[in-house]
N, C-alpha and C positions, 0 to 999 in steps of 0.2 A: 488553568494552564500551568504547566510546570516551567520553572525558570532554573536552569542548571548553571550554577556558578561553582563547580567543583572539578574543573578540568585538570587540576594538578593531581587529582586522585586517578581519574581516567577520562579519556576523551571519547566522544562519539565516533563510531567506526566510519571511516571514509567510504563512500560508495565505490570509489575506484579501487581501494584496497580490498573491499569485499569481493568485487568482480575479479580482481587478480587472484584472490584466494580460490574462488570457485573455478575459474578457468584452469588454474594449476592442478586442482584436484582431478581434472579430466586426464592428466598425464599419469597413467598407471605404471608403477614400477618403483623399485627401491633404488635410490641413487648410488648404492654400493654394488648393485648387480652389474654383471658384464654383458648381459644380453641387450638387445636393442631397446626394449622398454625401459630397462634400468638406465641406459645411457641417455635416453630422452629426458628422464627425470634428472639425471646428473647435469645435463646441459642447462636445464632451466634453473637448477640450484646454483650452478656456478655463474650463470648470467646474473642472477639476483645478487650473489656475493660481489660480483664486479660492480654492479650498480651502487650497492651500499658503500663499497670502498671508494668509489668515485666521489660521492657526496662528502664522506668523512675524511678525504685526503689520506687514505691509507692504501696499503697493498691488499689485493684480494685475499691472499693467504693469511692476512692478519685478522680477517673477519671470522669470528667464531659465533655461530648462531646458538642461542640458548632459549630457555623457556621464559625469560624475562629478566628484569633488573635484579631481583633477589638472587637468582641463580648466578648471574654474571658477577655480582659482588662476592658471593660465596666462592666461586671458582677463582676469582682474582686473589682474594685474601688468603683463603686456605691453600691455594696452589702456590702462591709466592712464599708463604710461611714454610710449607713443607719442602721447598727447594732452597731455603735460605742458606747462606754461607755458614760454615762452622763458627760458632762463637757469637753470631748475631742473634740476639734473643728479644729485641725490643720492637714494638709496633708503635709508630707515631700516628696519633688520631686526635683530631679536634673534638671539642666537647659537644658540638651541636650537629653531629652526623645523623643520617637516617638510621632507623633501628636495624635495617638489614646489615649495615656495617657494624653498629654498636654490638648487636647480639652475636655476630660472627666473631668479632674481636674478643668479646667476653668468653666465648667458648674456647678460643685459642689461649686466652689467659689461663684457663683451667688446665691447659696442656703445658703451661710453663712460660707463655709469652709475657713479657714485661711491657705494660702499656704506658707509653709516654704521652700524657694528655697535653693538649694545646688549647688554651683559652680562646674564646671569641670575644669580640667587642660588644658594646651595648647595642650595636646595629646588626649583630649576628655575623659579622665578617670574621674570618680567620685571622688571628694575630700572626702576621707573616714573619716577623722577627722571631717570635717564640717558636713558630713552626721550624724555621731554619736552625735554631739552636738545638732543637731536639733530634735532628736528623743524624748527626755523626754516629756511626757504628750500629745504626738500626737495621733490622732485617727487612723492613718495608715501611712505607708510609701510605696513608689514605686520606682523601679529602673530597669534599663536595665542590663541584664547579659552581653550583648555585644552591643555596639552602632551600630545601623543599617546603619548609613551613614559612619562614620569614621572607623568602624571595630574594635575599641578598646575594649578589653575584660576587664570587671571589676571583682573585687574580690567578687564573689557571696557569698562565705562562710563568708567573713568578714561582708558583708551587712546583712546577715541573723543573724550572731552572735550579731552584734550591736543591731539589732532590738529585739532579744530575751532578751538581757541584759536589754534593756530599757522598756521591757514589751509592745512593740508595734507590731501589726500585719503588716507583710510585703508582698507585691506583687512583684514578679519578672517577668519582661517581657523577656522571653527566645525565642521569635519568631526568631530573627536573629541568635541565638546561636544553635538552634536545628539542629542536624545532623553534627555540627562542633565541639562542645565541649561536654565533658561528663556531664551528668545531672543526679544527684541522689537526688530526692526530700527528701527521708528519711535522706540521708547524710547531706543535707543542713539544714534540720530542727534540726538535732542533738537532744539534750536533752532539747529543748525549752519547756517552760510551755505551757499548753493548750491555744490555741487561740492567741498566740503571736509568734514572730519570723516569719520565712517563713510559710505562710499559703496558698498562692496562686501562681501558676506558669502558665503563658500564653504561648500557643503554636499554630502554624498554620500549617496545613498539606501541603499546596501548596509550602512551602519552602523546602520540602524534597521529592517532587515528588508524593504526594497524590493529589487528585482533589481539585480544588478551592471549598470552601464552607464547609470545615470540619476543626475543630480545637479542642483544649482541654484546659480546665482549671483544672489543678491539684489542688484540694481543700482539705486541711487537714481536717481530721475527726472533729477536735475541732474548726475549723474556725467558727466565728460568722458572718454570711453573709445572707443578704436579697436578695431574688430572684428579677430579673427585670421582667421576664415573668411569668404570672400567668395563670392558667387554667388546671393544672394537677400536680400530685405529682412526676412526673418522676425525676430521677437523684437526689434523696434526697430532692426533692422539690426545687432545685436550678435552674432548667431550664425546665419549662413546655413545653409540645408539643410532638407530635409523633417523636420518635427518628429515626435518619438516620442510619439504620442498614448498608446499603451499604457503606456509607461514613466512618463509624467506621471501617469496614473491610478493606477498602482501606487504611485508616490512619494507622492501625496496621501493614499492610504489608509494607507500605513505611517506617514506623519508624524502623521496624526490619531490613530492608535492609540498611537504612541509618546508623544505629548503627553498623551493621556488617562490613561496609566498612569505617567507620569514621576515624580510625587511619591511614589507608593506604592512603585514600583520602586526609587527612590533609597534609601529606608529599608531595603528588603529586601536590596538588593545591598550596601549599606554594612555591614550586619550579617554577611552572608556573607563579604565581604572581610576584615572585622576578625577573623573566626574563622579564615580562611585565614592571615592574617599571624601571628596569635598561635600557630597550630599550627606554622607554618614556623619561627618563632623557638624554639619548644619543641624541635622536632626537630633544628634546626640553629642552635645558640645564636649562632654568628658571623654569621648572616644579618642584613641591615639593610634596612629599608624606606626607599627613596629617594623624593624628592618631598615635598610639603607634607603632613603627617599629618592636617591638618584640611581645608584648602581643596584638595580633590582630587576627581576623578571617582569616583562611588560604587563602580564595579566594578573600579577599577584597583589592582593591587598590583605595584609595580615594585621588585623585590628584588635586592639585591647579595649574591652568595654568594662571599665572599672566597676567593681561591686556586683557585676552580673555573673551568673553561672553559665559558662559556655555551653554546656549540654542543654540547659534550658533554652538559651537563645537559639540553639540549633533546632530544637524541637518546635519552638514557636514559629521560626521562619519556615520550617518544613510544612507546617500546617497552613502557612500563607502561600505555599507553592514555590518556595525558594530553597534550593539545595546548596548548602555550603559545607564547611568542615571545621572541626575544632583543631585540626592539625593533620598529621600524616594519616592517610586512610588505613595504613597498616596497623595503626593503634586504635582504630574505630571500635567502639564498644568497650574499651578499657578506660575506666574512670581514673585516669592518672593526669597529673599536671604536665604541661608541655615541657619536656627537658630542654627544648630549644630556648624557650622564654626564660627558663631559670638559668641557663648558661649565659644569657645576655645580662644577668645580674638582677633580674626581676624576682619578686616574691612568689612563693607558691600560690598565693591567692591570685596574683596577676596571671600566673601560668594556667589557672583554671578559668580565666575570663577572656580568652581570645577566640576569635573566629578567623578562618582563612577563606577569603573569597578568591576564586581563581577563574579567570576568563580564558576563552579559547576561540577557535575559528568560527564556532556557531553562535558566539555571544553577540547580543544586540543591545541597543538602547533600552528596549523593553525589559530586558533582564535586569539592568541597572535600576530602572524605574520601579520594578517589583520589590527590590531590596529597600529602596528609599521609602516606598509606601508603607513598608511593614516594620522597619527597624526601630522607630521611636517607641511604638507600642510594645514591641518585643522586649526592648531594653527595659522599659518601665516594669514589665511583668517579671523579667528575669533577674532584676536587681532587688535589693532590699532583703526580702525574706529568702530569696534564692530558690523558691519553689516553682517559679515559672507561672504563678497564678496570682491574681489579685485577691486580697483578703476581703 
């Protein structure tokens, strides 16, 4: 039997989202066409947009459908950069961001952007005072609502407020937070002046049980943003191309379900996670929970196993039927230490000795039991020689 504890990488497809996708595919027509079939597709698309906006407390026109979190992040960062005010050349970015953000900003740095780094605490939280100090005069700022590896939840309202006060447009990456934390785009924007404060919020459907390949960038009406894709005026001219009606319908369905169960699931998953962490500590006394012990995503357990090789632990658990992660799935297969762990002030050795267990709506006590049954032996074999095998 397989035990899946990698929901932060991707979640099982919800049957309701699958059904919504299949039903939507029966509507034949391009949503940009003016004939009846096209308008049927357009109607379904706009209804889906309205449903998403209702959950996220945004205006429907602010919902831009994308192919996922990475595209949303790229559109936000590249789009804001290329529409920046004259003389604004800096991008404010914390040290423990997702690679979709880090790599995009690195590419912009090659075009002349000056990166103003912001440190994170030993618990992986953004240093809010340092963030605020780096804002004046910046072209834009970006930050995670919740760290995708360590699970630490940042103060999104404070990030948005600081950006609004400084007159800087802010992008928030809420991919890891979606379905686990309340998200109100209107509430986070508050009374910010046009074009500054929170202007962009990135989301990915496969984190909440929608199909892979659909995401959203919530984009404020007043945001100054240049499109990456050209070839049509769809979605306010921000994302050219034939729109994915079926993907939008599936995303809307998954989002509504995730929000309806969010509070109850947070309690359930927190209890499961706490039992998992306690059991790991009992089986491996040297193990240490990283990230904020209180202000963290309910299903996240980011654990340091001193002296063990994370890749070896991952392999041994997989053989035992347990799926976990050494960090962001976007870095899977790349034998690099976790930049998040190093940003927290840990050594490179520690950064190679972490596992992330992430629980979700299909997680059960049996999944936790499977980890606890296997972890002591896996740790013994993955530590010492680091080969993952007994001598």
